[in-house]
KOLNUVO-76851 format. One record per residue (C-alpha): x negated, z negated, y; residue in three letters; residue number from 0. Coordinates in pm, 1 decimal. Layout:
       xx       zz       yy code pos
        X        Z        Y  ALA NUM
...
end
This chain:
       xx       zz       yy code pos
 -13469.2  -9463.5  12621.5  MET   0
 -13764.6  -9565.2  12479.8  PRO   1
 -13796.3  -9898.2  12310.0  ALA   2
 -14115.6 -10130.1  12306.7  PHE   3
 -14174.9 -10432.4  12063.4  GLU   4
 -14319.7 -10735.4  12243.8  TYR   5
 -14508.4 -11074.5  12186.8  GLN   6
 -14531.8 -11303.0  12430.8  ALA   7
 -14484.4 -11679.2  12555.8  GLN   8
 -14208.4 -11811.9  12767.5  ASP   9
 -14255.2 -12056.5  13044.1  ALA  10
 -14254.8 -12376.1  12797.1  ASN  11
 -14549.2 -12203.3  12598.4  GLY  12
 -14351.8 -12092.1  12308.9  ARG  13
 -14407.0 -11772.9  12125.9  ASN  14
 -14128.8 -11537.0  12105.5  CYS  15
 -14117.0 -11141.4  12010.2  ARG  16
 -13841.1 -10895.3  12063.5  GLY  17
 -13739.9 -10545.8  12176.9  LEU  18
 -13749.0 -10439.9  12520.5  GLN  19
 -13571.0 -10060.1  12641.3  GLU  20
 -13770.0  -9928.3  12934.4  ALA  21
 -13865.9  -9607.7  13093.8  ASP  22
 -14224.6  -9679.6  13021.9  SER  23
 -14464.3  -9922.8  12929.5  ALA  24
 -14533.4 -10026.9  13273.2  ARG  25
 -14156.1 -10058.5  13346.4  HIS  26
 -14122.3 -10303.3  13022.7  ALA  27
 -14410.5 -10530.9  13137.9  ARG  28
 -14188.1 -10534.9  13461.5  GLN  29
 -13910.8 -10643.3  13319.5  ILE  30
 -14053.8 -10880.9  13078.7  LEU  31
 -14246.8 -11059.4  13336.6  ARG  32
 -13947.2 -11063.8  13581.4  GLU  33
 -13789.4 -11277.0  13277.0  ARG  34
 -14090.1 -11509.8  13300.7  GLY  35
 -14261.5 -11405.3  12994.5  LEU  36
 -14634.1 -11381.7  12951.5  ARG  37
 -14706.0 -11110.8  12745.7  ILE  38
 -14989.9 -11081.2  12471.3  SER  39
 -14892.9 -10741.1  12290.3  ARG  40
 -14679.9 -10462.1  12378.4  LEU  41
 -14623.9 -10144.2  12158.0  SER  42
 -14382.1  -9844.0  12109.0  GLY  43
 -14117.4  -9933.0  11856.4  ALA  44
 -14135.2  -9716.2  11542.9  LYS  45
 -13831.7  -9434.9  11570.7  LYS  46
 -13724.8  -9493.3  11216.5  SER  47
 -13684.9  -9859.3  11217.9  ARG  48
 -13572.3  -9922.3  11590.5  HIS  49
 -13440.8  -9609.5  11764.6  SER  50
 -13070.6  -9564.1  11778.9  GLY  51
 -13068.4  -9191.9  11840.9  ARG  52
 -13097.2  -9163.6  11454.2  HIS  53
 -12779.1  -9343.7  11392.1  ALA  54
 -12479.3  -9094.0  11318.3  GLN  55
 -12113.1  -9184.8  11409.9  ALA  56
 -12047.9  -9154.4  11024.7  GLY  57
 -12263.2  -9409.6  10923.9  THR  58
 -12132.5  -9662.3  10690.2  ARG  59
 -12202.8 -10024.0  10653.9  LEU  60
 -12191.2 -10268.8  10351.7  GLY  61
 -11985.0 -10561.5  10359.8  ALA  62
 -12275.6 -10801.1  10327.7  SER  63
 -12478.3 -10624.1  10595.4  ASP  64
 -12159.6 -10661.7  10835.2  LEU  65
 -12120.2 -11005.5  10783.1  ALA  66
 -12479.2 -11119.7  10801.6  LEU  67
 -12499.4 -10929.0  11132.4  LEU  68
 -12167.8 -11091.9  11252.0  THR  69
 -12284.5 -11437.8  11169.4  ARG  70
 -12646.0 -11384.8  11357.8  GLN  71
 -12491.3 -11226.3  11668.1  LEU  72
 -12239.1 -11497.1  11702.1  SER  73
 -12477.7 -11809.5  11651.7  THR  74
 -12708.4 -11614.5  11900.1  LEU  75
 -12439.4 -11590.7  12158.5  ILE  76
 -12331.2 -11951.4  12093.3  GLN  77
 -12681.9 -12068.4  12178.5  ALA  78
 -12656.7 -11896.2  12533.0  GLY  79
 -12839.4 -11578.1  12486.5  LEU  80
 -12728.6 -11275.1  12689.2  PRO  81
 -12522.2 -10991.2  12444.0  LEU  82
 -12816.2 -10765.1  12563.4  GLU  83
 -13105.3 -11001.6  12387.0  GLU  84
 -12869.8 -11105.2  12097.1  ALA  85
 -12815.0 -10768.7  12003.1  LEU  86
 -13222.7 -10690.1  12035.8  ALA  87
 -13305.4 -11004.7  11846.4  ALA  88
 -13047.6 -10893.3  11517.6  VAL  89
 -13194.1 -10551.9  11552.1  THR  90
 -13570.2 -10690.1  11505.0  ALA  91
 -13461.4 -10924.7  11263.4  GLN  92
 -13289.9 -10659.8  11047.3  SER  93
 -13489.4 -10544.6  10742.8  GLU  94
 -13253.8 -10221.2  10690.5  LYS  95
 -13331.1  -9922.2  10870.7  THR  96
 -12951.1  -9815.9  10880.0  VAL  97
 -12844.7 -10144.8  11032.1  VAL  98
 -13118.5 -10149.9  11275.9  SER  99
 -13038.4  -9818.5  11383.4  ASN 100
 -12683.6  -9874.9  11442.6  VAL 101
 -12735.2 -10186.0  11644.6  LEU 102
 -12987.0 -10011.6  11856.0  ALA 103
 -12737.0  -9731.5  11954.2  ALA 104
 -12460.0 -10027.4  12004.6  VAL 105
 -12745.4 -10174.6  12224.1  ARG 106
 -12808.2  -9882.2  12414.3  SER 107
 -12441.2  -9829.9  12476.0  ARG 108
 -12418.8 -10200.3  12602.8  VAL 109
 -12717.8 -10169.2  12831.1  ILE 110
 -12528.4  -9836.6  12975.2  GLU 111
 -12247.7 -10089.2  13095.3  GLY 112
 -12011.9 -10025.9  12813.3  HIS 113
 -11813.1 -10329.4  12646.3  ALA 114
 -11926.4 -10414.4  12310.7  LEU 115
 -11601.3 -10334.2  12150.5  ALA 116
 -11647.6  -9976.4  12361.3  THR 117
 -12022.5  -9929.1  12203.6  ALA 118
 -11894.3 -10022.4  11854.2  LEU 119
 -11609.0  -9765.3  11855.9  SER 120
 -11911.4  -9506.1  11860.4  ALA 121
 -11920.9  -9624.2  11468.3  PHE 122
 -11565.3  -9672.9  11323.4  PRO 123
 -11718.5  -9606.5  10971.3  ARG 124
 -11993.3  -9903.9  11063.1  ALA 125
 -11729.3 -10135.3  11226.8  PHE 126
 -11371.6 -10077.9  11122.3  PRO 127
 -11072.9 -10130.0  11348.2  GLU 128
 -10999.7 -10473.3  11280.8  LEU 129
 -11353.9 -10549.8  11379.3  PHE 130
 -11329.2 -10376.9  11682.0  ARG 131
 -10999.8 -10505.6  11803.3  ALA 132
 -11112.5 -10860.4  11734.6  THR 133
 -11430.4 -10829.3  11949.4  VAL 134
 -11242.3 -10647.9  12222.4  ALA 135
 -11006.9 -10976.4  12230.3  ALA 136
 -11309.5 -11220.4  12246.8  GLY 137
 -11421.5 -11005.8  12528.7  GLU 138
 -11116.1 -11035.8  12717.2  ARG 139
 -11078.7 -11410.1  12647.0  SER 140
 -11457.0 -11476.3  12726.7  GLY 141
 -11483.1 -11663.3  12423.1  HIS 142
 -11674.5 -11380.6  12230.1  LEU 143
 -11898.9 -11615.9  12054.6  GLY 144
 -11620.3 -11832.9  11858.5  GLN 145
 -11435.8 -11507.2  11805.6  VAL 146
 -11732.1 -11354.0  11608.1  LEU 147
 -11796.4 -11657.6  11427.6  GLU 148
 -11434.3 -11661.2  11291.6  ARG 149
 -11463.7 -11280.7  11226.5  LEU 150
 -11799.7 -11344.7  11038.1  ALA 151
 -11609.0 -11621.5  10840.6  ASP 152
 -11354.4 -11359.2  10753.3  TYR 153
 -11590.0 -11104.1  10648.6  THR 154
 -11767.3 -11337.1  10424.1  GLU 155
 -11443.0 -11462.3  10282.0  ALA 156
 -11333.3 -11104.2  10198.9  ARG 157
 -11679.7 -11012.4  10059.8  GLN 158
 -11642.4 -11323.8   9825.5  ALA 159
 -11309.9 -11233.7   9712.2  SER 160
 -11423.9 -10885.0   9614.1  ARG 161
 -11731.3 -10998.2   9452.0  GLN 162
 -11527.3 -11236.8   9250.2  LYS 163
 -11270.5 -10932.7   9118.7  ILE 164
 -11573.6 -10700.3   9051.6  GLN 165
 -11733.1 -10984.7   8841.4  LEU 166
 -11405.5 -11056.7   8690.7  ALA 167
 -11392.5 -10690.1   8556.5  LEU 168
 -11744.0 -10630.7   8465.6  VAL 169
 -11702.4 -10778.6   8090.2  TYR 170
 -11385.0 -10583.3   8039.6  PRO 171
 -11540.8 -10302.7   8144.2  MET 172
 -11825.3 -10339.5   7946.6  ILE 173
 -11631.7 -10408.0   7627.5  LEU 174
 -11435.1 -10111.1   7683.0  MET 175
 -11730.0  -9848.5   7704.8  PHE 176
 -11896.7 -10031.8   7399.4  ALA 177
 -11603.1  -9993.6   7178.9  SER 178
 -11567.2  -9603.5   7281.3  VAL 179
 -11937.4  -9587.3   7203.3  ALA 180
 -11919.1  -9749.4   6873.1  ILE 181
 -11611.1  -9557.1   6748.6  VAL 182
 -11756.0  -9210.6   6873.8  GLY 183
 -12073.7  -9305.4   6685.0  PHE 184
 -11885.7  -9411.3   6372.4  LEU 185
 -11665.1  -9096.5   6365.0  LEU 186
 -11960.8  -8858.1   6477.2  GLY 187
 -12234.8  -8964.9   6251.6  TYR 188
 -12152.9  -9238.2   5974.3  VAL 189
 -11813.5  -9104.0   5852.5  VAL 190
 -11941.3  -8738.4   5789.4  PRO 191
 -12224.7  -8867.5   5571.3  ASP 192
 -12049.7  -9108.7   5376.7  VAL 193
 -11733.5  -8878.7   5322.1  VAL 194
 -11947.0  -8615.8   5230.6  LYS 195
 -12016.5  -8764.9   4873.9  ILE 196
 -11629.2  -8779.4   4797.7  PHE 197
 -11570.0  -8407.6   4917.9  ILE 198
 -11858.8  -8288.2   4650.4  ASN 199
 -11684.8  -8481.2   4374.0  SER 200
 -11370.3  -8206.7   4396.7  GLY 201
 -11108.7  -8481.7   4388.1  GLN 202
 -10821.3  -8483.3   4622.5  PRO 203
 -10866.3  -8699.2   4924.6  LEU 204
 -10589.6  -8957.6   5065.8  PRO 205
 -10437.6  -8834.9   5382.4  ALA 206
 -10621.2  -9075.7   5596.9  LEU 207
 -10948.0  -8971.0   5459.3  THR 208
 -10864.8  -8596.2   5543.3  GLN 209
 -10736.9  -8691.0   5880.0  ALA 210
 -11048.8  -8906.8   5973.3  MET 211
 -11279.2  -8604.8   5860.0  ILE 212
 -11047.6  -8379.7   6078.9  ALA 213
 -11134.3  -8620.1   6356.9  THR 214
 -11493.7  -8643.6   6294.2  SER 215
 -11563.5  -8276.4   6263.9  SER 216
 -11366.1  -8199.4   6580.4  GLY 217
 -11585.7  -8445.4   6780.8  LEU 218
 -11890.3  -8301.7   6643.8  ARG 219
 -11788.6  -7938.0   6705.8  ARG 220
 -11586.3  -7962.8   7067.4  TYR 221
 -11755.8  -8265.6   7173.4  GLY 222
 -11894.9  -8093.5   7450.9  TRP 223
 -11583.5  -7926.4   7544.9  LEU 224
 -11409.3  -8254.7   7547.5  LEU 225
 -11655.8  -8359.1   7802.6  LEU 226
 -11622.4  -8085.6   8003.1  MET 227
 -11272.0  -8129.1   8026.1  LEU 228
 -11294.9  -8506.1   8126.9  LEU 229
 -11515.2  -8397.9   8373.5  ILE 230
 -11288.3  -8100.1   8528.1  ALA 231
 -10998.1  -8356.8   8484.8  GLY 232
 -11185.2  -8636.1   8690.8  THR 233
 -11250.5  -8360.2   8964.7  GLY 234
 -10879.1  -8262.2   8954.8  ALA 235
 -10760.8  -8614.8   8992.8  ALA 236
 -11005.4  -8682.2   9288.4  ARG 237
 -10888.4  -8379.2   9450.1  TRP 238
 -10494.9  -8478.5   9373.7  ALA 239
 -10549.9  -8794.7   9567.4  LEU 240
 -10680.9  -8654.5   9845.7  ARG 241
 -10342.9  -8517.1   9891.7  GLN 242
 -10136.8  -8727.1  10121.8  PRO 243
  -9788.1  -8654.5   9891.3  ARG 244
  -9964.8  -8683.8   9569.9  LEU 245
 -10159.6  -8994.0   9684.2  LYS 246
  -9846.1  -9176.5   9798.3  LEU 247
  -9662.1  -9085.2   9457.4  ARG 248
  -9967.7  -9234.6   9259.2  TRP 249
  -9975.6  -9544.9   9463.8  HIS 250
  -9585.8  -9599.5   9394.4  VAL 251
  -9692.3  -9558.4   9045.2  LEU 252
  -9931.7  -9832.7   9045.2  GLN 253
  -9696.9 -10082.8   9213.4  LEU 254
  -9454.4 -10020.3   8914.2  ASN 255
  -9721.3 -10059.3   8601.2  LEU 256
  -9630.0 -10392.7   8408.7  PRO 257
  -9920.3 -10597.7   8459.9  LEU 258
 -10124.3 -10405.3   8735.9  VAL 259
  -9820.9 -10389.9   9009.3  GLY 260
  -9784.9 -10754.9   9063.4  PRO 261
 -10157.0 -10800.1   9118.2  VAL 262
 -10169.7 -10502.6   9365.4  LEU 263
  -9873.4 -10661.6   9537.9  ARG 264
 -10071.3 -10993.5   9551.6  ALA 265
 -10375.7 -10853.1   9674.7  MET 266
 -10252.8 -10644.2   9931.3  GLU 267
 -10019.0 -10937.0  10043.0  ALA 268
 -10345.7 -11143.2  10080.5  ALA 269
 -10551.8 -10899.7  10264.5  ARG 270
 -10250.0 -10833.7  10529.4  PHE 271
 -10190.8 -11184.6  10589.5  ALA 272
 -10554.0 -11302.0  10615.1  SER 273
 -10599.7 -10986.3  10860.9  THR 274
 -10305.2 -11090.1  11070.2  LEU 275
 -10404.9 -11458.3  11084.4  ALA 276
 -10774.4 -11372.3  11233.6  ILE 277
 -10607.6 -11136.1  11468.4  LEU 278
 -10383.5 -11387.1  11603.4  GLY 279
 -10628.1 -11629.9  11611.1  LYS 280
 -10817.6 -11381.2  11840.4  SER 281
 -10525.6 -11362.5  12079.5  ALA 282
 -10426.8 -10983.1  12001.9  VAL 283
 -10077.4 -10928.5  12068.4  PRO 284
  -9871.0 -10946.7  11752.0  LEU 285
  -9733.5 -10627.9  11739.2  VAL 286
 -10080.9 -10448.8  11752.6  ASP 287
 -10204.3 -10709.4  11544.3  ALA 288
  -9929.7 -10599.3  11277.8  LEU 289
 -10036.5 -10243.5  11311.0  GLU 290
 -10401.9 -10300.4  11273.7  ILE 291
 -10310.5 -10537.6  10958.7  SER 292
 -10113.9 -10225.6  10821.9  ALA 293
 -10393.9 -10000.5  10832.7  THR 294
 -10611.9 -10237.1  10648.9  VAL 295
 -10377.6 -10236.9  10330.4  ILE 296
 -10481.2  -9962.8  10069.0  ALA 297
 -10163.1  -9897.5   9908.0  ASN 298
 -10012.7  -9610.4  10126.6  LEU 299
  -9657.3  -9725.0  10018.3  ALA 300
  -9709.2 -10083.7  10135.0  ILE 301
  -9869.0  -9948.5  10428.1  ARG 302
  -9571.6  -9748.9  10515.2  GLN 303
  -9350.7 -10051.1  10486.0  ARG 304
  -9573.7 -10261.1  10691.8  MET 305
  -9581.0 -10003.5  10981.8  LEU 306
  -9171.2 -10044.4  10962.7  ASP 307
  -9229.1 -10380.6  10994.2  VAL 308
  -9432.4 -10372.4  11322.6  ALA 309
  -9208.9 -10111.8  11452.2  ARG 310
  -8902.0 -10362.3  11417.2  SER 311
  -9098.4 -10654.4  11560.4  VAL 312
  -9168.3 -10427.6  11857.9  ARG 313
  -8798.5 -10377.5  11892.3  GLU 314
  -8750.6 -10725.0  11890.0  GLY 315
  -8676.0 -10845.4  11557.5  GLY 316
  -8855.8 -11127.1  11409.4  THR 317
  -9169.3 -11084.7  11183.7  LEU 318
  -9011.9 -11288.6  10861.6  ALA 319
  -8706.2 -11103.3  10883.3  ARG 320
  -8901.8 -10775.8  10846.4  GLY 321
  -9121.3 -10877.8  10608.8  LEU 322
  -8842.0 -10989.8  10390.5  GLU 323
  -8659.8 -10659.3  10411.8  ARG 324
  -9031.2 -10491.2  10305.7  SER 325
  -8998.8 -10677.1   9969.8  GLY 326
  -9357.4 -10676.9   9939.8  ASP 327
  -9459.2 -11030.5  10052.4  ILE 328
  -9393.1 -11344.1   9800.6  PRO 329
  -9116.3 -11593.9   9898.0  PRO 330
  -9359.4 -11871.0   9951.3  MET 331
  -9556.6 -11658.3  10212.6  MET 332
  -9212.8 -11591.4  10380.2  LEU 333
  -9089.6 -11944.1  10405.0  HIS 334
  -9433.9 -12034.5  10555.4  LEU 335
  -9437.7 -11729.5  10815.2  ILE 336
  -9090.4 -11832.2  10901.5  ALA 337
  -9185.1 -12192.4  10970.4  SER 338
  -9454.3 -12067.5  11175.5  GLY 339
  -9245.8 -11833.0  11390.3  GLU 340
  -9000.4 -12146.2  11440.6  ARG 341
  -9247.7 -12408.6  11532.1  VAL 342
  -9480.9 -12176.7  11739.3  GLY 343
  -9763.2 -12232.1  11504.3  GLU 344
  -9779.5 -11869.9  11335.2  LEU 345
 -10168.3 -11812.8  11344.6  ASP 346
 -10219.3 -12145.7  11115.2  SER 347
  -9923.4 -12072.3  10906.9  MET 348
 -10062.4 -11706.3  10832.9  LEU 349
 -10368.7 -11844.7  10746.1  ALA 350
 -10256.4 -12118.3  10516.3  ARG 351
 -10025.1 -11818.0  10341.8  ALA 352
 -10331.2 -11604.5  10332.7  ALA 353
 -10506.0 -11892.6  10168.4  GLU 354
 -10245.9 -11982.2   9906.7  GLN 355
 -10196.3 -11638.4   9814.2  GLN 356
 -10576.1 -11580.0   9761.1  GLU 357
 -10549.9 -11866.5   9482.9  LYS 358
 -10224.7 -11705.1   9339.0  ASN 359
 -10434.4 -11385.4   9352.7  LEU 360
 -10742.1 -11549.5   9141.1  ALA 361
 -10486.7 -11687.3   8898.6  ALA 362
 -10316.6 -11357.5   8842.9  ARG 363
 -10649.2 -11155.9   8809.1  ILE 364
 -10762.0 -11433.0   8550.9  ALA 365
 -10452.7 -11407.9   8348.3  LEU 366
 -10471.6 -11012.5   8348.7  VAL 367
 -10850.3 -11016.2   8240.9  VAL 368
 -10770.3 -11301.1   7983.7  SER 369
 -10498.3 -11047.4   7821.3  LEU 370
 -10724.6 -10774.2   7838.5  PHE 371
 -11001.6 -10907.5   7621.8  GLU 372
 -10796.9 -10954.5   7301.2  PRO 373
 -10612.4 -10642.5   7362.2  ILE 374
 -10946.8 -10430.7   7351.7  MET 375
 -11070.8 -10668.6   7073.5  LEU 376
 -10763.3 -10569.2   6842.3  VAL 377
 -10740.0 -10233.2   6959.6  LEU 378
 -11136.0 -10180.6   6842.9  MET 379
 -11064.8 -10374.0   6531.2  GLY 380
 -10767.5 -10160.2   6437.3  GLY 381
 -11001.3  -9847.6   6520.4  VAL 382
 -11277.3  -9956.3   6275.7  VAL 383
 -11019.0 -10092.4   6004.3  LEU 384
 -10864.8  -9751.2   5999.1  LEU 385
 -11220.3  -9605.5   5967.7  ILE 386
 -11311.5  -9844.5   5689.7  VAL 387
 -10967.4  -9777.7   5492.7  MET 388
 -11062.2  -9407.2   5523.2  ALA 389
 -11377.5  -9481.5   5320.3  ILE 390
 -11282.0  -9720.4   5088.2  LEU 391
 -10955.7  -9540.5   4980.2  LEU 392
 -11161.2  -9259.7   4792.4  PRO 393
 -11389.3  -9509.7   4638.2  ILE 394
 -11055.9  -9662.1   4474.3  LEU 395
 -10952.6  -9364.6   4379.1  SER 396
 -11303.4  -9283.4   4215.8  LEU 397
 -11301.5  -9619.5   4032.4  ASN 398
 -10914.4  -9558.6   3870.1  GLN 399
 -11037.2  -9209.2   3737.3  LEU 400
 -11353.4  -9382.0   3567.2  VAL 401
 -11142.3  -9661.3   3416.3  ASN 402
end
């Protein structure tokens, strides 16, 4: 159905603008007049910006875009706007073509009579299962605005947590790449020119200097081959991680690493608890919420254990006992969840447990990053020291000969 942009005045004389879908411009004017609007301008909407026909089912939205449109939609719905008008307003407000196209397609399905959750399911990569299940629960309960507000808070919190982790890893990654670049430059260009003097002297060189010369010569001759092997190895690793069995083994190995494993467990536990809390507050049944929360977990080994927890709860077991058997949830979180089950306040206890786990996760990440930086500095200093020693040893040998 074609879309038309309009500018008009409402019954109170206030200017308004928006997007109206209709069979023709005349039909659009009729619809707007029936809404009590006096039209000042009406024109066809640009397809590249407003047409939902160009939105593909595989379209992906960024976390920041999803959080922003959820916040805008919840604000408009709680202000009393019908869902169709709220979607039209958010579509017109969006400055990104991808977002506006997806929202226009969702709005078209809503106009056709579909529920909002059903319309969102046409774009599974843009709106995750957690998002769709929460919206469906809000529609069933009749409190879609409040549910969208909680969902916006959750999405913004997840985005903020992800940004904190990324910012914490920026400096160590820069330090690592700088170390590799400096060492490569020293071995490829500085060491050969300096050591050439000692080679021409005809004196025997120390073993460390000979090893450094061989390493430098190998890098200059076969550097391109090493680069090709690195690219091929990266491609092979990406292919292997697409295989379910190999990916599962890799995820199990990650959990057993000394420093990385505890951080990954804490991260997945916080993600699981916060997801389960938002679903529980949105009146999603516990078993369904557990299955959806399990799909949010990135580590396949922990995901399988959480699905086992969902099956045990479906069979009549308690949530705290199932999580305790899985071994992936910290003891403090287990105590809070068990207490919430006993007093009938599982949702609030899950939210408190998720908040506490987020704080513990931030502390763990800060600890790992604080350890990574001095380790990189020590390794870089050790390599530079070896290079300097490889250059100084022949000089000391020449001084002894001269004396």
